[in-house]
All heavy atoms as TSV, in Angstrom:
chain	resi	resn	atom	element	x	y	z
A	1	MET	N	N	56.170	39.957	-317.210
A	1	MET	CA	C	55.044	40.689	-316.696
A	1	MET	C	C	54.841	41.936	-317.551
A	1	MET	O	O	55.789	42.647	-317.852
A	1	MET	CB	C	55.315	41.078	-315.234
A	1	MET	CG	C	54.216	41.903	-314.604
A	1	MET	SD	S	54.542	42.383	-312.890
A	1	MET	CE	C	54.201	40.885	-312.043
A	2	LYS	N	N	53.623	42.166	-317.939
A	2	LYS	CA	C	53.318	43.335	-318.747
A	2	LYS	C	C	53.378	44.584	-317.881
A	2	LYS	O	O	53.198	44.533	-316.664
A	2	LYS	CB	C	51.943	43.206	-319.385
A	2	LYS	CG	C	51.881	42.123	-320.437
A	2	LYS	CD	C	50.549	42.091	-321.113
A	2	LYS	CE	C	50.538	41.016	-322.185
A	2	LYS	NZ	N	49.292	40.977	-322.919
A	3	ILE	N	N	53.625	45.710	-318.540
A	3	ILE	CA	C	53.819	46.963	-317.817
A	3	ILE	C	C	52.595	47.350	-317.000
A	3	ILE	O	O	52.721	47.779	-315.854
A	3	ILE	CB	C	54.240	48.104	-318.770
A	3	ILE	CG1	C	54.622	49.362	-317.972
A	3	ILE	CG2	C	53.143	48.471	-319.723
A	3	ILE	CD1	C	56.040	49.397	-317.564
A	4	ASN	N	N	51.399	47.179	-317.564
A	4	ASN	CA	C	50.205	47.569	-316.817
A	4	ASN	C	C	50.002	46.687	-315.589
A	4	ASN	O	O	49.551	47.158	-314.551
A	4	ASN	CB	C	48.960	47.612	-317.702
A	4	ASN	CG	C	48.677	46.292	-318.375
A	4	ASN	OD1	O	49.477	45.365	-318.322
A	4	ASN	ND2	N	47.531	46.202	-319.024
A	5	ALA	N	N	50.366	45.413	-315.685
A	5	ALA	CA	C	50.281	44.529	-314.524
A	5	ALA	C	C	51.292	44.938	-313.461
A	5	ALA	O	O	50.986	44.947	-312.264
A	5	ALA	CB	C	50.518	43.079	-314.944
A	6	TRP	N	N	52.487	45.295	-313.902
A	6	TRP	CA	C	53.520	45.724	-312.961
A	6	TRP	C	C	53.104	47.009	-312.255
A	6	TRP	O	O	53.256	47.147	-311.051
A	6	TRP	CB	C	54.853	45.923	-313.684
A	6	TRP	CG	C	55.937	46.375	-312.771
A	6	TRP	CD1	C	56.731	45.604	-312.011
A	6	TRP	CD2	C	56.322	47.729	-312.518
A	6	TRP	NE1	N	57.592	46.377	-311.284
A	6	TRP	CE2	C	57.361	47.696	-311.576
A	6	TRP	CE3	C	55.882	48.964	-312.987
A	6	TRP	CZ2	C	57.971	48.849	-311.103
A	6	TRP	CZ3	C	56.490	50.116	-312.506
A	6	TRP	CH2	C	57.524	50.051	-311.578
A	7	VAL	N	N	52.557	47.968	-313.020
A	7	VAL	CA	C	52.115	49.232	-312.435
A	7	VAL	C	C	50.993	48.978	-311.434
A	7	VAL	O	O	50.995	49.530	-310.328
A	7	VAL	CB	C	51.669	50.235	-313.527
A	7	VAL	CG1	C	50.967	51.440	-312.923
A	7	VAL	CG2	C	52.860	50.669	-314.359
A	8	SER	N	N	50.050	48.132	-311.790
A	8	SER	CA	C	48.947	47.809	-310.880
A	8	SER	C	C	49.469	47.193	-309.591
A	8	SER	O	O	49.030	47.551	-308.494
A	8	SER	CB	C	47.957	46.848	-311.544
A	8	SER	OG	O	47.342	47.470	-312.640
A	9	LYS	N	N	50.425	46.285	-309.720
A	9	LYS	CA	C	51.011	45.643	-308.546
A	9	LYS	C	C	51.765	46.660	-307.694
A	9	LYS	O	O	51.651	46.669	-306.469
A	9	LYS	CB	C	51.956	44.517	-308.974
A	9	LYS	CG	C	52.553	43.765	-307.820
A	9	LYS	CD	C	53.450	42.644	-308.289
A	9	LYS	CE	C	54.100	41.954	-307.104
A	9	LYS	NZ	N	55.033	40.918	-307.516
A	10	ALA	N	N	52.515	47.550	-308.351
A	10	ALA	CA	C	53.269	48.556	-307.622
A	10	ALA	C	C	52.331	49.506	-306.882
A	10	ALA	O	O	52.584	49.874	-305.725
A	10	ALA	CB	C	54.168	49.338	-308.578
A	11	LEU	N	N	51.243	49.892	-307.521
A	11	LEU	CA	C	50.263	50.771	-306.875
A	11	LEU	C	C	49.589	50.067	-305.702
A	11	LEU	O	O	49.379	50.675	-304.644
A	11	LEU	CB	C	49.223	51.252	-307.881
A	11	LEU	CG	C	49.730	52.243	-308.935
A	11	LEU	CD1	C	48.642	52.513	-309.975
A	11	LEU	CD2	C	50.180	53.537	-308.291
A	12	ALA	N	N	49.260	48.803	-305.879
A	12	ALA	CA	C	48.622	48.049	-304.790
A	12	ALA	C	C	49.580	47.908	-303.610
A	12	ALA	O	O	49.185	48.061	-302.449
A	12	ALA	CB	C	48.185	46.674	-305.293
A	13	THR	N	N	50.842	47.646	-303.900
A	13	THR	CA	C	51.847	47.526	-302.838
A	13	THR	C	C	52.012	48.849	-302.112
A	13	THR	O	O	52.070	48.895	-300.878
A	13	THR	CB	C	53.200	47.070	-303.422
A	13	THR	OG1	O	53.012	45.813	-304.076
A	13	THR	CG2	C	54.247	46.934	-302.348
A	14	ALA	N	N	52.065	49.939	-302.863
A	14	ALA	CA	C	52.214	51.257	-302.255
A	14	ALA	C	C	51.001	51.602	-301.395
A	14	ALA	O	O	51.140	52.157	-300.305
A	14	ALA	CB	C	52.409	52.304	-303.336
A	15	ALA	N	N	49.813	51.258	-301.875
A	15	ALA	CA	C	48.589	51.555	-301.137
A	15	ALA	C	C	48.491	50.729	-299.859
A	15	ALA	O	O	47.964	51.192	-298.847
A	15	ALA	CB	C	47.368	51.312	-302.019
A	16	SER	N	N	49.032	49.520	-299.884
A	16	SER	CA	C	48.944	48.654	-298.708
A	16	SER	C	C	49.959	49.033	-297.638
A	16	SER	O	O	49.881	48.572	-296.506
A	16	SER	CB	C	49.146	47.191	-299.114
A	16	SER	OG	O	50.508	46.974	-299.467
A	17	GLY	N	N	50.931	49.855	-297.990
A	17	GLY	CA	C	51.949	50.251	-297.027
A	17	GLY	C	C	53.031	49.201	-296.849
A	17	GLY	O	O	53.853	49.286	-295.962
A	18	ASP	N	N	53.014	48.195	-297.698
A	18	ASP	CA	C	54.003	47.119	-297.624
A	18	ASP	C	C	55.243	47.512	-298.427
A	18	ASP	O	O	55.494	46.998	-299.505
A	18	ASP	CB	C	53.389	45.826	-298.180
A	18	ASP	CG	C	54.332	44.640	-298.051
A	18	ASP	OD1	O	55.238	44.690	-297.199
A	18	ASP	OD2	O	54.156	43.665	-298.816
A	19	HIS	N	N	55.983	48.449	-297.895
A	19	HIS	CA	C	57.159	48.947	-298.598
A	19	HIS	C	C	58.389	48.181	-298.151
A	19	HIS	O	O	58.533	47.845	-296.986
A	19	HIS	CB	C	57.370	50.440	-298.311
A	19	HIS	CG	C	56.203	51.286	-298.688
A	19	HIS	ND1	N	55.927	51.615	-299.982
A	19	HIS	CD2	C	55.222	51.839	-297.938
A	19	HIS	CE1	C	54.840	52.363	-300.022
A	19	HIS	NE2	N	54.389	52.508	-298.790
A	20	ARG	N	N	59.257	47.949	-299.076
A	20	ARG	CA	C	60.533	47.305	-298.747
A	20	ARG	C	C	61.588	48.400	-298.687
A	20	ARG	O	O	61.878	49.044	-299.699
A	20	ARG	CB	C	60.891	46.260	-299.789
A	20	ARG	CG	C	59.956	45.073	-299.739
A	20	ARG	CD	C	60.320	43.923	-300.612
A	20	ARG	NE	N	61.524	44.037	-301.377
A	20	ARG	CZ	C	61.770	43.377	-302.480
A	20	ARG	NH1	N	60.867	42.569	-302.968
A	20	ARG	NH2	N	62.906	43.509	-303.119
A	21	PRO	N	N	62.185	48.623	-297.515
A	21	PRO	CA	C	63.160	49.708	-297.390
A	21	PRO	C	C	64.371	49.554	-298.290
A	21	PRO	O	O	64.946	50.541	-298.725
A	21	PRO	CB	C	63.563	49.670	-295.921
A	21	PRO	CG	C	62.931	48.499	-295.311
A	21	PRO	CD	C	61.965	47.921	-296.298
A	22	ASP	N	N	64.747	48.301	-298.612
A	22	ASP	CA	C	65.910	48.117	-299.477
A	22	ASP	C	C	65.660	48.677	-300.868
A	22	ASP	O	O	66.550	49.245	-301.493
A	22	ASP	CB	C	66.334	46.654	-299.544
A	22	ASP	CG	C	65.213	45.723	-299.987
A	22	ASP	OD1	O	64.045	46.033	-299.719
A	22	ASP	OD2	O	65.520	44.683	-300.603
A	23	ILE	N	N	64.449	48.563	-301.353
A	23	ILE	CA	C	64.114	49.116	-302.668
A	23	ILE	C	C	64.105	50.647	-302.591
A	23	ILE	O	O	64.618	51.327	-303.474
A	23	ILE	CB	C	62.756	48.577	-303.176
A	23	ILE	CG1	C	62.885	47.100	-303.508
A	23	ILE	CG2	C	62.281	49.357	-304.385
A	23	ILE	CD1	C	61.601	46.437	-303.911
A	24	ALA	N	N	63.536	51.183	-301.515
A	24	ALA	CA	C	63.518	52.635	-301.354
A	24	ALA	C	C	64.938	53.169	-301.261
A	24	ALA	O	O	65.265	54.183	-301.887
A	24	ALA	CB	C	62.730	53.007	-300.110
A	25	ASN	N	N	65.799	52.496	-300.521
A	25	ASN	CA	C	67.187	52.932	-300.403
A	25	ASN	C	C	67.918	52.812	-301.734
A	25	ASN	O	O	68.699	53.692	-302.098
A	25	ASN	CB	C	67.921	52.134	-299.327
A	25	ASN	CG	C	67.455	52.490	-297.927
A	25	ASN	OD1	O	66.920	53.563	-297.702
A	25	ASN	ND2	N	67.645	51.581	-296.992
A	26	ALA	N	N	67.675	51.744	-302.461
A	26	ALA	CA	C	68.319	51.559	-303.760
A	26	ALA	C	C	67.884	52.662	-304.724
A	26	ALA	O	O	68.702	53.187	-305.477
A	26	ALA	CB	C	67.983	50.180	-304.330
A	27	THR	N	N	66.614	52.998	-304.677
A	27	THR	CA	C	66.114	54.069	-305.537
A	27	THR	C	C	66.756	55.395	-305.166
A	27	THR	O	O	67.152	56.169	-306.033
A	27	THR	CB	C	64.582	54.173	-305.427
A	27	THR	OG1	O	64.015	52.923	-305.801
A	27	THR	CG2	C	64.038	55.270	-306.310
A	28	GLN	N	N	66.888	55.646	-303.859
A	28	GLN	CA	C	67.505	56.888	-303.413
A	28	GLN	C	C	68.971	56.947	-303.831
A	28	GLN	O	O	69.443	57.981	-304.301
A	28	GLN	CB	C	67.388	57.017	-301.896
A	28	GLN	CG	C	67.880	58.349	-301.369
A	28	GLN	CD	C	67.686	58.479	-299.880
A	28	GLN	OE1	O	67.445	57.515	-299.179
A	28	GLN	NE2	N	67.795	59.700	-299.395
A	29	VAL	N	N	69.692	55.830	-303.694
A	29	VAL	CA	C	71.101	55.783	-304.104
A	29	VAL	C	C	71.207	56.025	-305.600
A	29	VAL	O	O	72.050	56.795	-306.060
A	29	VAL	CB	C	71.746	54.436	-303.708
A	29	VAL	CG1	C	73.090	54.253	-304.390
A	29	VAL	CG2	C	71.889	54.346	-302.197
A	30	HIS	N	N	70.344	55.386	-306.377
A	30	HIS	CA	C	70.351	55.570	-307.829
A	30	HIS	C	C	70.081	57.035	-308.185
A	30	HIS	O	O	70.744	57.604	-309.049
A	30	HIS	CB	C	69.323	54.656	-308.493
A	30	HIS	CG	C	69.266	54.807	-309.975
A	30	HIS	ND1	N	70.277	54.381	-310.790
A	30	HIS	CD2	C	68.331	55.358	-310.771
A	30	HIS	CE1	C	69.963	54.670	-312.041
A	30	HIS	NE2	N	68.787	55.259	-312.059
A	31	THR	N	N	69.129	57.635	-307.492
A	31	THR	CA	C	68.803	59.038	-307.738
A	31	THR	C	C	69.996	59.926	-307.418
A	31	THR	O	O	70.321	60.845	-308.175
A	31	THR	CB	C	67.577	59.464	-306.903
A	31	THR	OG1	O	66.470	58.649	-307.280
A	31	THR	CG2	C	67.223	60.918	-307.137
A	32	LEU	N	N	70.672	59.655	-306.303
A	32	LEU	CA	C	71.841	60.452	-305.933
A	32	LEU	C	C	72.963	60.288	-306.950
A	32	LEU	O	O	73.646	61.251	-307.292
A	32	LEU	CB	C	72.326	60.066	-304.534
A	32	LEU	CG	C	71.393	60.444	-303.383
A	32	LEU	CD1	C	71.909	59.871	-302.065
A	32	LEU	CD2	C	71.219	61.947	-303.291
A	33	GLN	N	N	73.146	59.066	-307.452
A	33	GLN	CA	C	74.171	58.832	-308.472
A	33	GLN	C	C	73.816	59.580	-309.753
A	33	GLN	O	O	74.686	60.165	-310.397
A	33	GLN	CB	C	74.318	57.337	-308.756
A	33	GLN	CG	C	74.958	56.575	-307.622
A	33	GLN	CD	C	74.913	55.078	-307.842
A	33	GLN	OE1	O	74.139	54.568	-308.654
A	33	GLN	NE2	N	75.732	54.350	-307.103
A	34	PHE	N	N	72.548	59.557	-310.106
A	34	PHE	CA	C	72.093	60.258	-311.301
A	34	PHE	C	C	72.301	61.767	-311.138
A	34	PHE	O	O	72.784	62.436	-312.034
A	34	PHE	CB	C	70.616	59.935	-311.559
A	34	PHE	CG	C	70.076	60.521	-312.829
A	34	PHE	CD1	C	70.487	60.035	-314.058
A	34	PHE	CD2	C	69.149	61.561	-312.788
A	34	PHE	CE1	C	69.990	60.566	-315.242
A	34	PHE	CE2	C	68.648	62.098	-313.966
A	34	PHE	CZ	C	69.069	61.594	-315.190
A	35	ASP	N	N	71.961	62.285	-309.946
A	35	ASP	CA	C	72.162	63.704	-309.668
A	35	ASP	C	C	73.642	64.069	-309.750
A	35	ASP	O	O	73.995	65.121	-310.297
A	35	ASP	CB	C	71.616	64.072	-308.290
A	35	ASP	CG	C	70.094	64.052	-308.222
A	35	ASP	OD1	O	69.445	63.969	-309.296
A	35	ASP	OD2	O	69.550	64.103	-307.101
A	36	ALA	N	N	74.514	63.213	-309.224
A	36	ALA	CA	C	75.951	63.470	-309.277
A	36	ALA	C	C	76.427	63.497	-310.723
A	36	ALA	O	O	77.247	64.343	-311.098
A	36	ALA	CB	C	76.710	62.411	-308.485
A	37	HIS	N	N	75.907	62.583	-311.537
A	37	HIS	CA	C	76.279	62.547	-312.956
A	37	HIS	C	C	75.841	63.837	-313.654
A	37	HIS	O	O	76.595	64.414	-314.442
A	37	HIS	CB	C	75.649	61.330	-313.636
A	37	HIS	CG	C	75.916	61.260	-315.098
A	37	HIS	ND1	N	77.154	60.959	-315.610
A	37	HIS	CD2	C	75.117	61.482	-316.162
A	37	HIS	CE1	C	77.100	60.996	-316.925
A	37	HIS	NE2	N	75.860	61.309	-317.288
A	38	ILE	N	N	74.646	64.302	-313.346
A	38	ILE	CA	C	74.152	65.542	-313.945
A	38	ILE	C	C	75.047	66.712	-313.550
A	38	ILE	O	O	75.408	67.540	-314.387
A	38	ILE	CB	C	72.684	65.804	-313.538
A	38	ILE	CG1	C	71.761	64.801	-314.242
A	38	ILE	CG2	C	72.259	67.227	-313.865
A	38	ILE	CD1	C	70.329	64.847	-313.780
A	39	LEU	N	N	75.418	66.773	-312.277
A	39	LEU	CA	C	76.286	67.858	-311.815
A	39	LEU	C	C	77.654	67.809	-312.504
A	39	LEU	O	O	78.222	68.854	-312.840
A	39	LEU	CB	C	76.442	67.803	-310.296
A	39	LEU	CG	C	75.174	68.131	-309.501
A	39	LEU	CD1	C	75.408	67.922	-308.003
A	39	LEU	CD2	C	74.702	69.541	-309.778
A	40	GLU	N	N	78.180	66.608	-312.721
A	40	GLU	CA	C	79.453	66.475	-313.442
A	40	GLU	C	C	79.329	66.988	-314.870
A	40	GLU	O	O	80.218	67.689	-315.369
A	40	GLU	CB	C	79.901	65.013	-313.460
A	40	GLU	CG	C	80.381	64.482	-312.132
A	40	GLU	CD	C	80.653	62.984	-312.173
A	40	GLU	OE1	O	80.767	62.411	-313.282
A	40	GLU	OE2	O	80.743	62.389	-311.088
A	41	GLU	N	N	78.239	66.636	-315.531
A	41	GLU	CA	C	78.028	67.090	-316.905
A	41	GLU	C	C	77.871	68.608	-316.966
A	41	GLU	O	O	78.390	69.260	-317.879
A	41	GLU	CB	C	76.799	66.401	-317.518
A	41	GLU	CG	C	76.999	64.909	-317.768
A	41	GLU	CD	C	78.152	64.626	-318.725
A	41	GLU	OE1	O	78.237	65.277	-319.776
A	41	GLU	OE2	O	78.975	63.752	-318.399
A	42	ILE	N	N	77.167	69.168	-315.992
A	42	ILE	CA	C	77.014	70.626	-315.943
A	42	ILE	C	C	78.372	71.288	-315.757
A	42	ILE	O	O	78.673	72.301	-316.405
A	42	ILE	CB	C	76.033	71.033	-314.827
A	42	ILE	CG1	C	74.607	70.642	-315.220
A	42	ILE	CG2	C	76.117	72.531	-314.523
A	42	ILE	CD1	C	73.585	70.810	-314.117
A	43	ALA	N	N	79.213	70.726	-314.887
A	43	ALA	CA	C	80.550	71.280	-314.671
A	43	ALA	C	C	81.376	71.235	-315.956
A	43	ALA	O	O	82.079	72.201	-316.291
A	43	ALA	CB	C	81.261	70.530	-313.552
A	44	LYS	N	N	81.271	70.131	-316.695
A	44	LYS	CA	C	81.992	70.018	-317.971
A	44	LYS	C	C	81.504	71.075	-318.969
A	44	LYS	O	O	82.306	71.707	-319.660
A	44	LYS	CB	C	81.804	68.627	-318.582
A	44	LYS	CG	C	82.553	67.532	-317.869
A	44	LYS	CD	C	82.252	66.191	-318.520
A	44	LYS	CE	C	82.786	65.034	-317.732
A	44	LYS	NZ	N	82.404	63.731	-318.316
A	45	LEU	N	N	80.192	71.244	-319.042
A	45	LEU	CA	C	79.631	72.238	-319.965
A	45	LEU	C	C	80.033	73.654	-319.574
A	45	LEU	O	O	80.330	74.479	-320.442
A	45	LEU	CB	C	78.105	72.111	-320.011
A	45	LEU	CG	C	77.575	70.856	-320.705
A	45	LEU	CD1	C	76.068	70.737	-320.483
A	45	LEU	CD2	C	77.906	70.867	-322.179
A	46	ARG	N	N	80.079	73.927	-318.283
A	46	ARG	CA	C	80.516	75.257	-317.834
A	46	ARG	C	C	81.971	75.504	-318.213
A	46	ARG	O	O	82.325	76.604	-318.641
A	46	ARG	CB	C	80.328	75.395	-316.332
A	46	ARG	CG	C	78.892	75.626	-315.934
A	46	ARG	CD	C	78.741	75.889	-314.468
A	46	ARG	NE	N	77.337	76.213	-314.186
A	46	ARG	CZ	C	76.751	76.003	-313.040
A	46	ARG	NH1	N	77.425	75.487	-312.035
A	46	ARG	NH2	N	75.493	76.318	-312.857
A	47	ALA	N	N	82.811	74.476	-318.059
A	47	ALA	CA	C	84.220	74.612	-318.431
A	47	ALA	C	C	84.354	74.851	-319.931
A	47	ALA	O	O	85.140	75.706	-320.373
A	47	ALA	CB	C	85.000	73.370	-318.011
A	48	GLN	N	N	83.590	74.117	-320.737
A	48	GLN	CA	C	83.614	74.316	-322.180
A	48	GLN	C	C	83.126	75.713	-322.538
A	48	GLN	O	O	83.694	76.377	-323.418
A	48	GLN	CB	C	82.738	73.277	-322.885
A	48	GLN	CG	C	83.323	71.886	-322.874
A	48	GLN	CD	C	82.372	70.866	-323.499
A	48	GLN	OE1	O	81.214	71.152	-323.769
A	48	GLN	NE2	N	82.878	69.659	-323.714
A	49	ASN	N	N	82.101	76.177	-321.858
A	49	ASN	CA	C	81.570	77.514	-322.101
A	49	ASN	C	C	82.629	78.568	-321.781
A	49	ASN	O	O	82.798	79.530	-322.532
A	49	ASN	CB	C	80.309	77.738	-321.270
A	49	ASN	CG	C	79.628	79.035	-321.599
A	49	ASN	OD1	O	79.382	79.331	-322.759
A	49	ASN	ND2	N	79.329	79.818	-320.574
A	50	GLU	N	N	83.341	78.392	-320.682
A	50	GLU	CA	C	84.390	79.333	-320.309
A	50	GLU	C	C	85.503	79.346	-321.361
A	50	GLU	O	O	85.981	80.413	-321.747
A	50	GLU	CB	C	84.966	78.967	-318.935
A	50	GLU	CG	C	86.015	79.928	-318.431
A	50	GLU	CD	C	85.513	81.344	-318.215
A	50	GLU	OE1	O	84.331	81.527	-317.880
A	50	GLU	OE2	O	86.315	82.276	-318.404
A	51	ASP	N	N	85.891	78.164	-321.832
A	51	ASP	CA	C	86.911	78.088	-322.884
A	51	ASP	C	C	86.454	78.811	-324.149
A	51	ASP	O	O	87.231	79.548	-324.776
A	51	ASP	CB	C	87.244	76.632	-323.222
A	51	ASP	CG	C	88.006	75.921	-322.115
A	51	ASP	OD1	O	88.538	76.604	-321.215
A	51	ASP	OD2	O	88.066	74.677	-322.157
A	52	LEU	N	N	85.204	78.593	-324.531
A	52	LEU	CA	C	84.674	79.258	-325.722
A	52	LEU	C	C	84.630	80.775	-325.540
A	52	LEU	O	O	84.971	81.525	-326.462
A	52	LEU	CB	C	83.272	78.732	-326.043
A	52	LEU	CG	C	83.211	77.329	-326.631
A	52	LEU	CD1	C	81.769	76.854	-326.689
A	52	LEU	CD2	C	83.844	77.293	-328.007
A	53	ALA	N	N	84.239	81.222	-324.353
A	53	ALA	CA	C	84.185	82.660	-324.095
A	53	ALA	C	C	85.583	83.275	-324.187
A	53	ALA	O	O	85.754	84.354	-324.771
A	53	ALA	CB	C	83.573	82.919	-322.724
A	54	GLN	N	N	86.586	82.581	-323.663
A	54	GLN	CA	C	87.955	83.080	-323.744
A	54	GLN	C	C	88.434	83.127	-325.197
A	54	GLN	O	O	89.100	84.086	-325.612
A	54	GLN	CB	C	88.888	82.221	-322.905
A	54	GLN	CG	C	88.704	82.414	-321.414
A	54	GLN	CD	C	89.594	81.496	-320.590
A	54	GLN	OE1	O	90.347	80.693	-321.130
A	54	GLN	NE2	N	89.506	81.613	-319.281
A	55	THR	N	N	88.107	82.113	-325.967
A	55	THR	CA	C	88.487	82.083	-327.376
A	55	THR	C	C	87.834	83.227	-328.135
A	55	THR	O	O	88.486	83.915	-328.929
A	55	THR	CB	C	88.089	80.735	-328.011
A	55	THR	OG1	O	88.758	79.678	-327.304
A	55	THR	CG2	C	88.452	80.670	-329.480
A	56	ILE	N	N	86.559	83.449	-327.881
A	56	ILE	CA	C	85.847	84.543	-328.557
A	56	ILE	C	C	86.451	85.884	-328.178
A	56	ILE	O	O	86.656	86.756	-329.038
A	56	ILE	CB	C	84.341	84.489	-328.220
A	56	ILE	CG1	C	83.703	83.290	-328.918
A	56	ILE	CG2	C	83.633	85.785	-328.609
A	56	ILE	CD1	C	82.299	82.975	-328.468
A	57	ASN	N	N	86.766	86.069	-326.903
A	57	ASN	CA	C	87.377	87.328	-326.468
A	57	ASN	C	C	88.730	87.538	-327.139
A	57	ASN	O	O	89.047	88.654	-327.580
A	57	ASN	CB	C	87.515	87.367	-324.949
A	57	ASN	CG	C	86.184	87.543	-324.252
A	57	ASN	OD1	O	85.231	88.037	-324.833
A	57	ASN	ND2	N	86.118	87.124	-323.007
A	58	SER	N	N	89.529	86.489	-327.231
A	58	SER	CA	C	90.838	86.595	-327.887
A	58	SER	C	C	90.684	86.936	-329.360
A	58	SER	O	O	91.386	87.804	-329.888
A	58	SER	CB	C	91.612	85.281	-327.744
A	58	SER	OG	O	91.869	85.005	-326.391
A	59	MET	N	N	89.756	86.246	-330.030
A	59	MET	CA	C	89.544	86.502	-331.448
A	59	MET	C	C	89.006	87.915	-331.680
A	59	MET	O	O	89.400	88.592	-332.634
A	59	MET	CB	C	88.606	85.458	-332.044
A	59	MET	CG	C	89.217	84.063	-332.065
A	59	MET	SD	S	88.067	82.822	-332.668
A	59	MET	CE	C	88.159	83.150	-334.410
A	60	SER	N	N	88.141	88.381	-330.794
A	60	SER	CA	C	87.614	89.742	-330.916
A	60	SER	C	C	88.738	90.758	-330.779
A	60	SER	O	O	88.780	91.745	-331.527
A	60	SER	CB	C	86.551	89.987	-329.848
A	60	SER	OG	O	85.432	89.167	-330.065
A	61	ALA	N	N	89.637	90.538	-329.845
A	61	ALA	CA	C	90.767	91.458	-329.657
A	61	ALA	C	C	91.662	91.477	-330.890
A	61	ALA	O	O	92.107	92.546	-331.334
A	61	ALA	CB	C	91.561	91.057	-328.415
A	62	ILE	N	N	91.919	90.303	-331.469
A	62	ILE	CA	C	92.756	90.222	-332.677
A	62	ILE	C	C	92.083	90.947	-333.834
A	62	ILE	O	O	92.718	91.729	-334.552
A	62	ILE	CB	C	93.045	88.747	-333.032
A	62	ILE	CG1	C	93.957	88.122	-331.981
A	62	ILE	CG2	C	93.650	88.626	-334.429
A	62	ILE	CD1	C	94.079	86.614	-332.079
A	63	LEU	N	N	90.795	90.703	-334.021
A	63	LEU	CA	C	90.061	91.368	-335.106
A	63	LEU	C	C	90.020	92.874	-334.913
A	63	LEU	O	O	90.148	93.640	-335.875
A	63	LEU	CB	C	88.647	90.802	-335.211
A	63	LEU	CG	C	88.544	89.371	-335.743
A	63	LEU	CD1	C	87.115	88.858	-335.590
A	63	LEU	CD2	C	89.000	89.302	-337.188
A	64	LEU	N	N	89.875	93.312	-333.670
A	64	LEU	CA	C	89.854	94.739	-333.401
A	64	LEU	C	C	91.209	95.365	-333.732
A	64	LEU	O	O	91.273	96.429	-334.376
A	64	LEU	CB	C	89.509	95.006	-331.930
A	64	LEU	CG	C	89.438	96.468	-331.508
A	64	LEU	CD1	C	88.363	97.213	-332.300
A	64	LEU	CD2	C	89.198	96.591	-330.025
A	65	LYS	N	N	92.300	94.702	-333.385
A	65	LYS	CA	C	93.638	95.198	-333.718
A	65	LYS	C	C	93.829	95.278	-335.224
A	65	LYS	O	O	94.389	96.253	-335.756
A	65	LYS	CB	C	94.711	94.307	-333.101
A	65	LYS	CG	C	94.894	94.479	-331.626
A	65	LYS	CD	C	95.989	93.563	-331.101
A	65	LYS	CE	C	96.104	93.636	-329.610
A	65	LYS	NZ	N	97.115	92.721	-329.068
A	66	MET	N	N	93.335	94.252	-335.931
A	66	MET	CA	C	93.470	94.249	-337.398
A	66	MET	C	C	92.651	95.389	-337.994
A	66	MET	O	O	93.112	96.065	-338.921
A	66	MET	CB	C	92.983	92.901	-337.954
A	66	MET	CG	C	93.919	91.753	-337.644
A	66	MET	SD	S	93.250	90.127	-338.133
A	66	MET	CE	C	93.003	90.342	-339.862
A	67	TYR	N	N	91.468	95.614	-337.488
A	67	TYR	CA	C	90.606	96.676	-338.001
A	67	TYR	C	C	91.220	98.041	-337.740
A	67	TYR	O	O	91.228	98.904	-338.609
A	67	TYR	CB	C	89.205	96.559	-337.356
A	67	TYR	CG	C	88.272	97.646	-337.805
A	67	TYR	CD1	C	87.682	97.607	-339.063
A	67	TYR	CD2	C	87.983	98.715	-336.974
A	67	TYR	CE1	C	86.822	98.607	-339.485
A	67	TYR	CE2	C	87.114	99.723	-337.376
A	67	TYR	CZ	C	86.543	99.662	-338.632
A	67	TYR	OH	O	85.686	100.655	-339.040
A	68	VAL	N	N	91.756	98.234	-336.534
A	68	VAL	CA	C	92.334	99.515	-336.151
A	68	VAL	C	C	93.586	99.777	-336.990
A	68	VAL	O	O	93.813	100.893	-337.468
A	68	VAL	CB	C	92.666	99.555	-334.645
A	68	VAL	CG1	C	93.525	100.763	-334.291
A	68	VAL	CG2	C	91.371	99.552	-333.839
A	69	SER	N	N	94.402	98.751	-337.222
A	69	SER	CA	C	95.639	98.952	-338.011
A	69	SER	C	C	95.322	99.261	-339.479
A	69	SER	O	O	96.040	100.005	-340.123
A	69	SER	CB	C	96.551	97.739	-337.900
A	69	SER	OG	O	95.981	96.628	-338.530
A	70	LYS	N	N	94.227	98.722	-340.027
A	70	LYS	CA	C	93.846	99.020	-341.411
A	70	LYS	C	C	93.272	100.424	-341.510
A	70	LYS	O	O	93.403	101.087	-342.534
A	70	LYS	CB	C	92.807	98.010	-341.910
A	70	LYS	CG	C	93.398	96.671	-342.251
A	70	LYS	CD	C	92.348	95.769	-342.869
A	70	LYS	CE	C	92.963	94.441	-343.257
A	70	LYS	NZ	N	92.002	93.564	-343.914
A	71	SER	N	N	92.614	100.865	-340.444
A	71	SER	CA	C	92.005	102.201	-340.456
A	71	SER	C	C	93.041	103.309	-340.296
A	71	SER	O	O	92.805	104.430	-340.723
A	71	SER	CB	C	90.982	102.318	-339.320
A	71	SER	OG	O	89.952	101.387	-339.511
A	72	ALA	N	N	94.142	102.980	-339.682
A	72	ALA	CA	C	95.153	104.015	-339.388
A	72	ALA	C	C	95.988	104.359	-340.572
A	72	ALA	O	O	96.094	104.020	-341.617
A	72	ALA	CB	C	96.054	103.544	-338.273
């Protein structure tokens, strides 16, 4: 089935009110799974960001000590 035919059929079905709850539930479950995946990825990125921030802070402290010791 071509995409435009499928879209037309889907629109006609939606307009007629002939909805199948199993499809609506499956879509909702898929959406929730997708949302959960996004939240997991965000958590991973936040953890990586925290690690990078700690590394930068450590390196800044080391560089500052080196600069201060050369100046003294």
